N, CA and C atoms as an extended XYZ file, in Angstrom:
357
Properties=species:S:1:pos:R:3:atomname:S:1:resname:S:1:resid:I:1 pbc="F F F"
N      -120.736       81.171       42.768 N   GLN     1
C      -120.405       79.845       43.263 CA  GLN     1
C      -119.220       79.313       42.473 C   GLN     1
N      -118.182       78.914       43.178 N   VAL     2
C      -116.993       78.348       42.542 CA  VAL     2
C      -116.843       76.905       42.989 C   VAL     2
N      -116.535       76.053       42.048 N   GLN     3
C      -116.312       74.642       42.353 CA  GLN     3
C      -114.924       74.227       41.916 C   GLN     3
N      -114.275       73.436       42.747 N   LEU     4
C      -112.975       72.862       42.420 CA  LEU     4
C      -113.155       71.358       42.315 C   LEU     4
N      -112.812       70.815       41.181 N   VAL     5
C      -112.975       69.379       40.950 CA  VAL     5
C      -111.604       68.760       40.728 C   VAL     5
N      -111.257       67.838       41.619 N   GLU     6
C      -109.960       67.172       41.565 CA  GLU     6
C      -110.084       65.814       40.885 C   GLU     6
N      -108.985       65.379       40.330 N   SER     7
C      -108.915       64.046       39.739 CA  SER     7
C      -107.464       63.584       39.743 C   SER     7
N      -107.288       62.274       39.566 N   GLY     8
C      -105.942       61.738       39.398 CA  GLY     8
C      -105.390       60.961       40.570 C   GLY     8
N      -106.096       60.903       41.675 N   GLY     9
C      -105.602       60.127       42.801 CA  GLY     9
C      -105.708       58.635       42.525 C   GLY     9
N      -105.157       57.850       43.457 N   GLY    10
C      -105.237       56.412       43.302 CA  GLY    10
C      -104.206       55.696       44.139 C   GLY    10
N      -104.037       54.419       43.816 N   LEU    11
C      -103.089       53.549       44.521 CA  LEU    11
C      -101.865       53.348       43.640 C   LEU    11
N      -100.689       53.539       44.221 N   VAL    12
C       -99.452       53.387       43.471 CA  VAL    12
C       -98.407       52.760       44.381 C   VAL    12
N       -97.451       52.100       43.779 N   GLN    13
C       -96.393       51.474       44.566 CA  GLN    13
C       -95.277       52.462       44.878 C   GLN    13
N       -94.487       52.102       45.868 N   LEU    14
C       -93.306       52.888       46.232 CA  LEU    14
C       -92.479       53.217       44.992 C   LEU    14
N       -92.140       54.512       44.852 N   GLY    15
C       -91.367       54.952       43.708 CA  GLY    15
C       -92.177       55.308       42.480 C   GLY    15
N       -93.473       55.108       42.541 N   GLY    16
C       -94.335       55.376       41.401 CA  GLY    16
C       -94.656       56.852       41.226 C   GLY    16
N       -95.497       57.115       40.219 N   THR    17
C       -95.876       58.486       39.902 CA  THR    17
C       -97.390       58.609       39.797 C   THR    17
N       -97.862       59.802       40.086 N   LEU    18
C       -99.257       60.182       39.896 CA  LEU    18
C       -99.301       61.646       39.501 C   LEU    18
N      -100.342       61.998       38.791 N   ARG    19
C      -100.554       63.401       38.433 CA  ARG    19
C      -101.957       63.796       38.853 C   ARG    19
N      -102.051       64.766       39.726 N   LEU    20
C      -103.342       65.284       40.169 CA  LEU    20
C      -103.704       66.518       39.348 C   LEU    20
N      -104.998       66.659       39.108 N   SER    21
C      -105.509       67.832       38.413 CA  SER    21
C      -106.636       68.438       39.231 C   SER    21
N      -106.790       69.739       39.117 N   CYS    22
C      -107.881       70.436       39.802 CA  CYS    22
C      -108.348       71.571       38.902 C   CYS    22
N      -109.600       71.486       38.502 N   ALA    23
C      -110.175       72.502       37.629 CA  ALA    23
C      -111.198       73.319       38.396 C   ALA    23
N      -111.069       74.630       38.293 N   ALA    24
C      -112.014       75.532       38.939 CA  ALA    24
C      -113.039       76.017       37.923 C   ALA    24
N      -114.286       76.073       38.358 N   SER    25
C      -115.349       76.551       37.478 CA  SER    25
C      -116.299       77.422       38.281 C   SER    25
N      -117.071       78.228       37.542 N   GLY    26
C      -118.016       79.126       38.190 CA  GLY    26
C      -117.751       80.558       37.777 C   GLY    26
N      -118.302       81.476       38.534 N   THR    27
C      -118.145       82.901       38.237 CA  THR    27
C      -116.874       83.397       38.905 C   THR    27
N      -115.806       83.426       38.136 N   ILE    28
C      -114.482       83.763       38.642 CA  ILE    28
C      -114.029       85.058       38.002 C   ILE    28
N      -113.797       86.074       38.826 N   PHE    29
C      -113.328       87.345       38.309 CA  PHE    29
C      -111.796       87.371       38.215 C   PHE    29
N      -111.156       86.703       39.138 N   ALA    30
C      -109.695       86.599       39.106 CA  ALA    30
C      -109.284       85.408       39.958 C   ALA    30
N      -108.180       84.776       39.557 N   MET    31
C      -107.656       83.640       40.300 CA  MET    31
C      -106.288       84.014       40.826 C   MET    31
N      -106.118       83.923       42.101 N   TYR    32
C      -104.832       84.224       42.696 CA  TYR    32
C      -104.071       82.917       42.899 C   TYR    32
N      -103.600       82.648       44.104 N   ALA    33
C      -102.834       81.422       44.317 CA  ALA    33
C      -103.712       80.186       44.210 C   ALA    33
N      -103.147       79.147       43.660 N   MET    34
C      -103.767       77.814       43.664 CA  MET    34
C      -102.739       76.848       44.234 C   MET    34
N      -103.248       75.788       44.822 N   GLY    35
C      -102.277       74.876       45.399 CA  GLY    35
C      -102.878       73.586       45.882 C   GLY    35
N      -102.030       72.821       46.545 N   TRP    36
C      -102.417       71.517       47.060 CA  TRP    36
C      -102.015       71.402       48.538 C   TRP    36
N      -102.920       70.823       49.304 N   TYR    37
C      -102.675       70.472       50.685 CA  TYR    37
C      -102.977       68.986       50.825 C   TYR    37
N      -102.534       68.402       51.897 N   ARG    38
C      -102.848       66.993       52.140 CA  ARG    38
C      -103.084       66.760       53.622 C   ARG    38
N      -103.855       65.711       53.875 N   GLN    39
C      -104.165       65.342       55.252 CA  GLN    39
C      -104.133       63.832       55.389 C   GLN    39
N      -103.212       63.361       56.197 N   ALA    40
C      -103.112       61.934       56.494 CA  ALA    40
C      -103.972       61.624       57.714 C   ALA    40
N      -104.368       60.371       57.898 N   PRO    41
C      -105.188       60.008       59.048 CA  PRO    41
C      -104.535       60.413       60.359 C   PRO    41
N      -105.304       61.105       61.203 N   GLY    42
C      -104.801       61.522       62.490 CA  GLY    42
C      -103.855       62.699       62.461 C   GLY    42
N      -103.662       63.276       61.285 N   GLN    43
C      -102.731       64.397       61.139 CA  GLN    43
C      -103.477       65.668       60.734 C   GLN    43
N      -102.823       66.799       60.937 N   GLN    44
C      -103.395       68.058       60.474 CA  GLN    44
C      -103.165       68.218       58.978 C   GLN    44
N      -104.016       69.009       58.369 N   ARG    45
C      -103.836       69.308       56.947 CA  ARG    45
C      -102.570       70.149       56.797 C   ARG    45
N      -101.765       69.794       55.792 N   GLU    46
C      -100.504       70.492       55.592 CA  GLU    46
C      -100.330       70.928       54.150 C   GLU    46
N       -99.581       72.006       53.989 N   LEU    47
C       -99.276       72.505       52.665 CA  LEU    47
C       -98.374       71.526       51.924 C   LEU    47
N       -98.694       71.315       50.656 N   VAL    48
C       -97.819       70.520       49.789 CA  VAL    48
C       -97.094       71.450       48.822 C   VAL    48
N       -97.874       72.221       48.066 N   ALA    49
C       -97.281       73.134       47.091 CA  ALA    49
C       -98.310       74.180       46.696 C   ALA    49
N       -97.821       75.373       46.378 N   THR    50
C       -98.687       76.425       45.880 CA  THR    50
C       -98.020       77.110       44.693 C   THR    50
N       -98.842       77.750       43.880 N   ALA    51
C       -98.346       78.498       42.732 CA  ALA    51
C       -99.192       79.748       42.562 C   ALA    51
N       -98.534       80.889       42.417 N   THR    52
C       -99.257       82.123       42.177 CA  THR    52
C       -99.619       82.243       40.700 C   THR    52
N      -100.459       83.195       40.387 N   SER    53
C      -100.836       83.403       38.992 CA  SER    53
C       -99.630       83.834       38.158 C   SER    53
N       -98.635       84.402       38.802 N   GLY    54
C       -97.433       84.823       38.097 CA  GLY    54
C       -96.389       83.735       37.952 C   GLY    54
N       -96.648       82.579       38.565 N   GLY    55
C       -95.744       81.451       38.390 CA  GLY    55
C       -94.797       81.184       39.545 C   GLY    55
N       -94.882       81.966       40.586 N   THR    56
C       -94.045       81.701       41.758 CA  THR    56
C       -94.562       80.469       42.484 C   THR    56
N       -93.662       79.548       42.793 N   THR    57
C       -94.066       78.305       43.444 CA  THR    57
C       -93.425       78.174       44.821 C   THR    57
N       -94.075       77.368       45.628 N   ASN    58
C       -93.595       77.110       46.982 CA  ASN    58
C       -93.904       75.651       47.304 C   ASN    58
N       -92.934       74.961       47.925 N   TYR    59
C       -93.102       73.538       48.216 CA  TYR    59
C       -92.789       73.243       49.674 C   TYR    59
N       -93.466       72.252       50.199 N   ALA    60
C       -93.073       71.699       51.491 CA  ALA    60
C       -91.715       71.027       51.324 C   ALA    60
N       -90.894       71.102       52.357 N   ASP    61
C       -89.562       70.493       52.270 CA  ASP    61
C       -89.635       68.999       51.947 C   ASP    61
N       -90.676       68.355       52.444 N   SER    62
C       -90.795       66.908       52.274 CA  SER    62
C       -91.031       66.476       50.836 C   SER    62
N       -91.441       67.410       49.976 N   VAL    63
C       -91.741       67.031       48.589 CA  VAL    63
C       -90.819       67.709       47.573 C   VAL    63
N       -89.961       68.587       48.033 N   LYS    64
C       -89.065       69.283       47.110 CA  LYS    64
C       -88.218       68.278       46.334 C   LYS    64
N       -88.133       68.510       45.039 N   GLY    65
C       -87.357       67.625       44.182 CA  GLY    65
C       -88.118       66.419       43.677 C   GLY    65
N       -89.297       66.171       44.235 N   ARG    66
C       -90.103       65.029       43.801 CA  ARG    66
C       -91.427       65.462       43.178 C   ARG    66
N       -92.017       66.527       43.700 N   PHE    67
C       -93.306       67.006       43.214 CA  PHE    67
C       -93.103       68.299       42.437 C   PHE    67
N       -93.959       68.494       41.433 N   THR    68
C       -93.935       69.733       40.653 CA  THR    68
C       -95.353       70.249       40.478 C   THR    68
N       -95.558       71.497       40.853 N   ILE    69
C       -96.866       72.119       40.672 CA  ILE    69
C       -96.812       72.994       39.424 C   ILE    69
N       -97.915       72.986       38.689 N   SER    70
C       -98.006       73.833       37.501 CA  SER    70
C       -99.444       74.289       37.331 C   SER    70
N       -99.610       75.318       36.525 N   ARG    71
C      -100.943       75.880       36.314 CA  ARG    71
C      -101.176       76.157       34.844 C   ARG    71
N      -102.460       76.073       34.481 N   ASP    72
C      -102.913       76.557       33.187 CA  ASP    72
C      -103.904       77.666       33.516 C   ASP    72
N      -103.445       78.897       33.489 N   ASN    73
C      -104.289       80.011       33.919 CA  ASN    73
C      -105.508       80.198       33.017 C   ASN    73
N      -105.362       79.892       31.756 N   ALA    74
C      -106.480       80.043       30.825 CA  ALA    74
C      -107.610       79.078       31.164 C   ALA    74
N      -107.259       77.954       31.769 N   LYS    75
C      -108.255       76.935       32.116 CA  LYS    75
C      -108.576       76.927       33.614 C   LYS    75
N      -107.963       77.833       34.374 N   ASN    76
C      -108.152       77.836       35.843 CA  ASN    76
C      -107.904       76.452       36.426 C   ASN    76
N      -106.837       75.852       36.000 N   THR    77
C      -106.513       74.478       36.404 CA  THR    77
C      -105.099       74.434       36.988 C   THR    77
N      -104.976       73.641       38.042 N   VAL    78
C      -103.673       73.443       38.660 CA  VAL    78
C      -103.377       71.945       38.679 C   VAL    78
N      -102.105       71.614       38.505 N   TYR    79
C      -101.671       70.222       38.452 CA  TYR    79
C      -100.610       69.974       39.518 C   TYR    79
N      -100.516       68.718       39.912 N   LEU    80
C       -99.435       68.317       40.804 CA  LEU    80
C       -98.855       67.014       40.269 C   LEU    80
N       -97.660       67.101       39.736 N   GLN    81
C       -96.951       65.919       39.279 CA  GLN    81
C       -96.159       65.366       40.452 C   GLN    81
N       -96.442       64.128       40.804 N   MET    82
C       -95.812       63.509       41.963 CA  MET    82
C       -94.968       62.324       41.509 C   MET    82
N       -93.675       62.439       41.702 N   ASN    83
C       -92.733       61.386       41.339 CA  ASN    83
C       -92.076       60.809       42.586 C   ASN    83
N       -91.484       59.652       42.418 N   SER    84
C       -90.765       59.003       43.527 CA  SER    84
C       -91.603       58.964       44.794 C   SER    84
N       -92.818       58.512       44.644 N   LEU    85
C       -93.751       58.531       45.771 CA  LEU    85
C       -93.317       57.574       46.873 C   LEU    85
N       -93.606       57.993       48.099 N   LYS    86
C       -93.251       57.231       49.296 CA  LYS    86
C       -94.518       56.918       50.088 C   LYS    86
N       -94.488       55.889       50.928 N   PRO    87
C       -95.662       55.596       51.749 CA  PRO    87
C       -96.098       56.796       52.598 C   PRO    87
N       -95.173       57.613       53.024 N   GLU    88
C       -95.540       58.778       53.836 CA  GLU    88
C       -96.244       59.873       53.044 C   GLU    88
N       -96.324       59.711       51.737 N   ASP    89
C       -97.116       60.633       50.921 CA  ASP    89
C       -98.599       60.244       50.911 C   ASP    89
N       -98.917       59.112       51.494 N   THR    90
C      -100.311       58.662       51.551 CA  THR    90
C      -101.152       59.652       52.340 C   THR    90
N      -102.217       60.139       51.712 N   ALA    91
C      -103.077       61.149       52.326 CA  ALA    91
C      -104.218       61.470       51.372 C   ALA    91
N      -105.166       62.224       51.883 N   VAL    92
C      -106.160       62.852       51.012 CA  VAL    92
C      -105.584       64.199       50.581 C   VAL    92
N      -105.553       64.415       49.290 N   TYR    93
C      -104.995       65.644       48.739 CA  TYR    93
C      -106.133       66.584       48.350 C   TYR    93
N      -106.029       67.821       48.818 N   TYR    94
C      -107.057       68.824       48.593 CA  TYR    94
C      -106.511       69.965       47.741 C   TYR    94
N      -107.283       70.321       46.761 N   CYS    95
C      -106.975       71.489       45.947 CA  CYS    95
C      -107.472       72.738       46.673 C   CYS    95
N      -106.744       73.821       46.516 N   HIS    96
C      -107.085       75.077       47.163 CA  HIS    96
C      -106.932       76.204       46.149 C   HIS    96
N      -107.851       77.156       46.204 N   ALA    97
C      -107.759       78.297       45.300 CA  ALA    97
C      -108.210       79.560       46.005 C   ALA    97
N      -107.490       80.623       45.751 N   ASP    98
C      -107.790       81.953       46.273 CA  ASP    98
C      -108.423       82.726       45.116 C   ASP    98
N      -109.724       82.978       45.218 N   VAL    99
C      -110.499       83.419       44.061 CA  VAL    99
C      -111.213       84.727       44.345 C   VAL    99
N      -111.200       85.613       43.361 N   LEU   100
C      -112.016       86.826       43.425 CA  LEU   100
C      -113.361       86.507       42.782 C   LEU   100
N      -114.403       86.558       43.591 N   VAL   101
C      -115.756       86.309       43.109 CA  VAL   101
C      -116.570       87.582       43.262 C   VAL   101
N      -117.851       87.489       42.984 N   ARG   102
C      -118.691       88.685       42.965 CA  ARG   102
C      -118.688       89.429       44.295 C   ARG   102
N      -118.645       88.680       45.402 N   VAL   103
C      -118.758       89.304       46.719 CA  VAL   103
C      -117.406       89.585       47.346 C   VAL   103
N      -116.340       89.276       46.632 N   GLY   104
C      -115.021       89.550       47.177 CA  GLY   104
C      -114.081       88.378       46.989 C   GLY   104
N      -112.976       88.447       47.715 N   ARG   105
C      -111.941       87.423       47.600 CA  ARG   105
C      -112.243       86.291       48.585 C   ARG   105
N      -112.273       85.076       48.099 N   ARG   106
C      -112.635       83.942       48.933 CA  ARG   106
C      -111.693       82.762       48.686 C   ARG   106
N      -111.494       81.968       49.748 N   MET   107
C      -110.745       80.719       49.639 CA  MET   107
C      -111.706       79.573       49.324 C   MET   107
N      -111.328       78.716       48.426 N   HIS   108
C      -112.158       77.575       48.061 CA  HIS   108
C      -111.329       76.309       48.145 C   HIS   108
N      -112.024       75.215       48.471 N   TRP   109
C      -111.396       73.905       48.594 CA  TRP   109
C      -112.118       72.883       47.738 C   TRP   109
N      -111.348       71.943       47.212 N   GLY   110
C      -111.946       70.804       46.532 CA  GLY   110
C      -112.387       69.765       47.531 C   GLY   110
N      -112.982       68.695       47.006 N   GLN   111
C      -113.534       67.665       47.873 CA  GLN   111
C      -112.486       66.673       48.347 C   GLN   111
N      -111.325       66.697       47.731 N   GLY   112
C      -110.240       65.808       48.122 CA  GLY   112
C      -110.155       64.574       47.250 C   GLY   112
N      -108.949       64.099       47.037 N   THR   113
C      -108.719       62.872       46.290 CA  THR   113
C      -107.678       62.044       47.036 C   THR   113
N      -107.955       60.758       47.169 N   GLN   114
C      -107.096       59.880       47.956 CA  GLN   114
C      -105.876       59.452       47.156 C   GLN   114
N      -104.726       59.573       47.785 N   VAL   115
C      -103.480       59.045       47.231 CA  VAL   115
C      -102.934       58.028       48.224 C   VAL   115
N      -102.722       56.812       47.757 N   THR   116
C      -102.206       55.754       48.611 CA  THR   116
C      -100.948       55.173       47.974 C   THR   116
N       -99.863       55.149       48.730 N   VAL   117
C       -98.598       54.614       48.242 CA  VAL   117
C       -98.266       53.380       49.068 C   VAL   117
N       -98.181       52.257       48.388 N   SER   118
C       -97.888       51.000       49.077 CA  SER   118
C       -96.402       50.692       49.009 C   SER   118
N       -95.932       50.015       50.041 N   SER   119
C       -94.524       49.640       50.085 CA  SER   119
C       -94.321       48.187       49.667 C   SER   119
């Protein structure tokens, strides 16, 4: 059983910053990609950023230059530093991890954390 616990969401004004954290726990044999997705009301869930265990990162065009994803592999934790936030960044942000567990490779999701940017 693997659990992803997110923290760091909240309410911030236009141009503000937030830092999200997601820690994975449980019986983890290997951790592959970790990342963040978001879902705004009435919208589909979309990729925000991902990072491989080797450090390769990928960002949605809408957040490039403003958001930075990083990982602490020793702690199985992924972070998302969000700067210059805009109202259109308002969404529930979900942590995602590609994990090797006892029964094989599985995708796991966190419970989500709300990010609200006011104008």
